[in-house]
matplotlib code that plots the C-alpha trace (Angstrom):
import matplotlib.pyplot as plt

x = [8.2, 11.0, 15.1, 16.9, 20.3, 23.7, 24.9, 28.3, 31.5, 34.4, 37.1, 38.0, 39.5, 41.0, 39.6, 41.3, 40.0, 42.3, 41.1, 41.3, 38.5, 37.6, 35.5, 33.1, 32.8, 29.2, 28.8, 25.3, 24.7, 20.7, 19.5, 20.5, 23.3, 25.9, 27.0, 29.0, 28.1, 30.7, 29.4, 31.5, 31.1, 28.8, 26.2, 25.7, 25.1, 22.2, 21.1, 20.2, 19.1, 16.5, 15.6, 14.5, 12.5, 10.7, 10.4, 9.5, 11.9, 16.0, 17.1, 18.2, 21.6, 24.1, 26.5, 30.1, 31.2, 32.9, 36.6, 37.3, 41.3, 42.1, 41.2, 40.5, 43.1, 45.6, 44.4, 44.4, 43.1, 40.7, 39.3, 38.6, 37.7, 35.1, 34.6, 33.4, 30.9, 29.3, 28.5, 27.4, 25.0, 23.7, 23.2, 21.8, 19.0, 18.8, 18.0, 15.9, 12.5, 10.9, 11.4, 9.5, 13.0, 13.9, 10.3, 11.5, 12.1, 15.9, 17.1, 16.3, 17.3, 21.1, 21.2, 19.9, 17.4, 13.9, 10.6, 10.9, 13.8, 13.1, 9.5, 8.7, 5.3, 2.4, 0.0, 2.4, 1.8, 2.9, 5.7, 3.1, 2.6, 6.2, 5.3, 2.6, 4.5, 7.3, 9.0, 12.0, 14.7, 17.7, 19.5, 20.3, 16.2, 15.0, 16.4, 15.2, 11.5, 12.1, 13.1, 9.6, 7.9, 9.1, 8.4, 5.1, 4.4, 5.7, 3.2, 0.2, 1.7, 2.0, -1.8, -2.5, -1.0, -2.4, -5.7, -5.1, -5.0, -7.5, -10.7, -13.4, -14.8, -14.3, -10.4, -10.2, -11.9, -9.6, -6.8, -8.1, -8.2, -5.4, -3.2, -5.2, -4.3, -0.6, -1.4, -3.1, 0.0, 2.4, 0.8, 1.0, 4.7, 5.1, 4.4, 6.3, 9.1, 8.3, 8.2, 11.1, 13.3, 11.6, 13.4, 16.6, 16.6, 16.2, 18.1, 15.4, 16.9, 20.0, 21.6, 24.3, 22.7, 22.9, 24.8, 22.4, 23.3, 22.1, 18.9, 18.0, 18.7, 15.6, 13.6, 13.7, 13.1, 9.8, 8.4, 9.3, 7.8, 4.7, 4.4, 4.7, 1.8, -0.5, 0.5, -1.0, -3.8, -5.0, -4.2, -6.5, -9.2, -8.6, -9.2, -12.6, -14.1, -13.4, -14.6, -17.8, -17.9, -16.9, -19.8, -22.6, -21.9, -21.6, -25.5, -26.5, -29.2, -28.3, -31.5, -30.2, -27.0, -29.0, -31.5, -28.0, -27.2, -30.2, -32.4, -30.6, -33.3, -34.6, -38.2, -40.0, -43.1, -46.2, -47.9, -46.3, -46.8, -50.4, -51.1, -49.6, -46.6, -43.1, -40.6, -38.4, -34.4, -33.1, -31.5, -34.2, -36.6, -33.9, -34.7, -30.8, -27.4, -24.9, -22.9, -19.8, -19.9, -19.4, -16.3, -15.6, -16.6, -20.0, -21.3, -22.2, -24.3, -27.5, -28.2, -28.8, -25.0, -23.6, -24.4, -23.4, -19.7, -19.8, -20.3, -17.7, -15.2, -16.4, -15.3, -12.2, -11.2, -12.0, -9.8, -7.4, -7.5, -7.6, -3.9, -3.0, -3.9, -2.3, 0.9, 0.3, -0.1, 3.5, 5.2, 3.8, 4.5, 8.2, 8.1, 7.1, 9.6, 12.4, 11.0, 11.4, 15.3, 15.9, 14.4, 16.5, 19.3, 19.3, 18.4, 21.4, 23.2, 22.1, 23.5, 27.3, 26.8, 26.0, 28.8, 31.0, 30.1, 30.7, 34.4, 35.2, 34.3, 36.4, 39.8, 38.8, 38.8, 42.0, 43.3, 42.8, 44.7, 47.9, 47.9, 47.6, 50.6, 52.1]
y = [7.9, 5.7, 6.3, 5.5, 3.7, 5.5, 4.1, 4.3, 2.7, 3.8, 1.4, -1.7, -4.7, -7.4, -10.8, -13.5, -15.7, -16.8, -14.1, -10.8, -8.1, -5.3, -5.7, -2.5, -3.1, -1.2, 0.0, 0.5, 1.6, 0.9, 2.0, -1.5, -2.2, -2.0, -4.5, -4.5, -5.9, -6.9, -6.6, -6.0, -3.8, -6.2, -6.3, -2.5, -2.5, -5.6, -3.2, -0.7, -2.1, -4.6, -0.8, 0.8, -2.3, -2.5, 1.2, 1.7, 5.1, 5.0, 5.9, 9.8, 9.1, 7.1, 5.2, 5.2, 4.6, 1.1, 1.4, -0.8, 0.4, -0.7, -2.0, -1.4, -4.1, -2.3, 1.1, 2.2, 5.9, 3.9, 2.5, 5.3, 7.3, 5.0, 4.3, 7.3, 7.1, 3.8, 5.5, 8.2, 6.4, 4.7, 7.6, 9.8, 6.7, 5.9, 10.2, 11.5, 12.4, 10.0, 6.5, 4.5, 2.9, 2.1, 0.6, -2.2, -6.0, -5.2, -2.7, -4.1, -7.8, -5.9, -4.3, -7.2, -4.6, -5.6, -4.1, -1.9, -1.0, 1.0, 2.2, 5.9, 5.9, 6.3, 3.6, 0.9, -2.2, -3.1, -5.5, -8.3, -7.9, -9.6, -12.6, -12.7, -12.2, -14.7, -16.5, -14.7, -16.7, -13.5, -14.5, -11.1, -10.4, -13.1, -10.9, -7.9, -9.2, -10.9, -7.9, -6.3, -8.7, -7.7, -4.5, -5.1, -7.9, -4.6, -2.5, -4.9, -5.4, -1.3, -1.1, -3.9, -1.7, 1.1, -1.2, -1.8, 1.6, 3.4, 4.9, 5.3, 2.6, 4.2, 4.2, 1.0, -0.6, 1.6, 0.2, -3.4, -2.7, -1.3, -4.6, -7.0, -5.4, -5.8, -9.4, -10.8, -8.8, -10.7, -13.8, -13.5, -12.3, -15.4, -17.6, -15.6, -16.4, -20.1, -20.2, -18.7, -20.6, -24.3, -22.5, -21.6, -25.6, -26.9, -25.1, -24.7, -21.2, -22.0, -19.9, -21.2, -22.9, -21.9, -23.9, -26.1, -24.2, -20.8, -22.9, -24.6, -20.9, -18.8, -22.1, -21.5, -17.4, -18.2, -20.5, -17.8, -15.2, -18.1, -18.6, -14.5, -13.7, -16.7, -14.9, -11.7, -12.5, -14.3, -11.3, -9.3, -11.6, -12.4, -8.0, -8.4, -11.0, -8.8, -6.1, -7.9, -9.0, -5.8, -4.3, -6.7, -5.9, -2.2, -3.1, -4.8, -2.5, -1.9, -3.6, -7.0, -6.2, -6.2, -9.2, -11.5, -9.8, -9.4, -12.9, -15.5, -18.3, -18.2, -19.1, -16.1, -15.5, -17.0, -14.1, -11.5, -14.7, -14.3, -10.6, -10.7, -8.3, -8.3, -11.0, -10.4, -10.9, -14.4, -13.4, -11.2, -14.2, -16.0, -15.7, -13.6, -14.0, -16.8, -15.2, -17.7, -15.7, -12.4, -10.1, -7.1, -4.7, -6.4, -7.5, -4.4, -3.6, -4.7, -6.2, -2.9, -2.0, -5.2, -4.8, -1.7, -2.5, -5.0, -3.0, -0.5, -3.6, -4.6, -1.0, -1.1, -4.5, -3.0, -0.3, -2.7, -4.2, -0.9, -0.4, -3.7, -3.6, -0.9, -1.9, -5.4, -3.0, -0.7, -4.1, -5.3, -2.1, -2.7, -5.9, -5.4, -2.6, -5.2, -7.7, -5.4, -4.1, -8.3, -8.1, -5.3, -6.5, -10.2, -8.6, -6.7, -10.2, -11.4, -9.0, -8.8, -12.9, -12.4, -9.9, -12.0, -15.0, -12.8, -12.0, -15.6, -16.0, -13.7, -15.3, -18.6, -17.3, -14.8, -18.3, -19.8, -17.6, -18.2, -21.4, -21.5, -18.7, -21.2]
z = [-12.7, -12.2, -11.8, -14.9, -14.3, -15.1, -17.3, -18.4, -20.7, -19.1, -20.4, -23.3, -22.5, -25.6, -25.6, -25.9, -28.6, -31.6, -33.8, -30.8, -30.5, -28.5, -25.5, -24.0, -20.9, -19.8, -16.3, -15.1, -11.9, -9.9, -6.8, -5.2, -6.8, -9.8, -12.3, -15.6, -18.5, -22.2, -25.6, -28.8, -31.7, -33.1, -30.6, -31.0, -34.5, -33.9, -31.2, -33.3, -36.1, -33.7, -32.1, -35.5, -36.3, -33.3, -32.6, -36.2, -35.8, -36.0, -32.1, -31.3, -31.8, -34.2, -34.0, -34.5, -37.6, -38.5, -39.8, -42.8, -42.5, -39.2, -36.3, -32.7, -31.1, -33.0, -32.5, -28.9, -30.1, -32.8, -29.7, -27.3, -29.8, -30.3, -26.7, -26.0, -29.7, -28.0, -24.2, -25.6, -27.8, -24.9, -22.8, -24.9, -25.4, -21.5, -21.2, -23.8, -23.2, -26.0, -24.1, -26.7, -27.0, -24.0, -23.8, -26.2, -25.2, -27.5, -25.0, -21.9, -23.3, -24.4, -20.3, -18.7, -17.1, -15.9, -17.2, -13.8, -14.1, -17.7, -18.4, -17.1, -19.1, -17.2, -19.2, -19.6, -18.7, -14.8, -14.4, -14.1, -18.1, -18.1, -17.2, -19.2, -22.2, -21.9, -18.8, -16.7, -17.9, -16.6, -13.5, -12.9, -13.9, -11.7, -8.9, -10.1, -9.8, -6.6, -5.5, -7.0, -5.2, -1.6, -2.1, -2.5, 0.5, 2.2, 1.0, 1.9, 5.9, 6.1, 4.5, 7.0, 10.0, 8.6, 8.9, 12.4, 13.4, 11.4, 13.1, 10.4, 8.8, 5.3, 6.2, 7.0, 4.1, 1.6, 3.5, 2.9, -0.8, -1.1, 0.7, -1.3, -4.5, -3.4, -2.5, -5.7, -8.0, -5.4, -5.9, -9.7, -8.8, -6.6, -9.8, -12.9, -9.8, -10.0, -13.5, -14.0, -11.8, -13.8, -17.2, -15.9, -13.9, -17.1, -19.3, -22.0, -23.1, -23.7, -21.1, -18.5, -15.8, -12.2, -9.4, -7.0, -3.9, -5.3, -7.1, -3.1, -2.1, -4.8, -3.7, -0.6, -1.1, -3.5, -0.4, 2.1, -0.2, -0.4, 3.4, 3.2, 1.2, 3.1, 6.3, 5.2, 3.3, 6.5, 9.0, 6.8, 7.4, 10.8, 10.8, 9.1, 10.9, 14.6, 13.0, 12.5, 15.7, 17.4, 15.2, 16.4, 20.3, 19.3, 18.1, 21.0, 23.1, 26.5, 27.5, 26.5, 28.6, 31.8, 30.8, 30.2, 34.1, 35.5, 34.2, 35.1, 34.8, 38.4, 39.0, 39.5, 42.1, 41.6, 42.8, 39.8, 37.8, 38.5, 38.8, 35.4, 36.8, 35.8, 36.4, 39.4, 39.0, 39.6, 42.2, 43.7, 43.9, 46.6, 50.1, 50.3, 49.3, 50.8, 53.5, 53.0, 49.5, 50.8, 51.3, 52.9, 50.2, 49.5, 53.3, 54.0, 50.3, 48.8, 45.9, 43.9, 45.9, 44.5, 40.9, 41.0, 42.0, 39.8, 37.1, 38.0, 38.7, 35.0, 34.2, 35.3, 34.1, 30.8, 30.9, 32.0, 29.1, 27.1, 28.1, 27.8, 24.5, 23.5, 24.4, 22.6, 19.8, 20.7, 20.3, 17.5, 16.2, 17.1, 16.2, 12.0, 12.1, 13.4, 10.5, 8.2, 8.9, 8.9, 5.7, 4.0, 6.0, 4.0, 0.9, 1.2, 2.1, -0.5, -2.9, -1.2, -2.0, -5.3, -5.7, -4.3, -6.4, -9.0, -8.0, -7.3, -10.8, -12.1, -10.2, -11.4, -15.0, -14.1, -12.1, -15.4, -17.5, -15.2, -15.7, -19.1, -19.6, -17.6]

ax = plt.figure().add_subplot(projection="3d")
ax.plot(x, y, z, "-o")
ax.set_aspect("equal")
plt.show()
């Protein structure tokens, strides 16, 4: 079950338009960030009507009544009473056991939430269904969707790591299937993010365009995610090929290995060929070993002793390779953990950058208002 966002309406403000009206500041607290929306009372009435239409039943809470004899801009007590009523309305919908109102597009659009932040029913569609129905047209939802994409890639990487550490064929197969599932979802989400980015760039949905720098940053995010997905897919294919090769080597018989070592292609003894006897090893047919190639360890050994010494050296080399492989595997795991931490820090810096941009925008608006007052 996905954790519901914390919703509150902590304060109100008055618009600076020619005909002022009351603005209700809605604060949403998500696991990784907090943001504020500004709505007027008419937005709430439209939401209530749309929820009733889409869900097939009125919401379990009612809006505070409209006042025809006084205005919230001139009556602080009425504005505070309505603020409390609107906060209760939103919190009741957010915490109600029946999620059919939270599952509507009206609720998600009103709070600028992606489908993954408020869908709790186990039979609902996954986040991919949102892009199959309509493009991503909200910059905030785009960032949330990109965060879901990073989660899919992270899960795929973890499954590939488990597959590399698995000792049984069944466990390796299960990890490969899970990794492939996450990569397929990631591919669909990359396509959706790219389409949504084009829609935001063209401003085809009547929303405010993003700046050129932000558009470049988001294109870089999509490109980096695509490269990461391709790298993980290539890594999975390499693991499958390595397992196939290891299986072929494991099924090779000891006789195959002996023939590879002993039958070096030398000529057999003609007496053995005439009598139909077994063929002698190539080095046994030679008149003697080349003394110039001898070492202190092999000079006192016969041919069989040299063969046993060679096999012992090969076993020792195999053990050294196993130790080296274990050390490389540890370094690989440490590197992947460092990469995960860097990705997390990069996401946190991106959120900080968004908060700075938002605060900068508010400061610009405040400066303009101060300029008008002067």
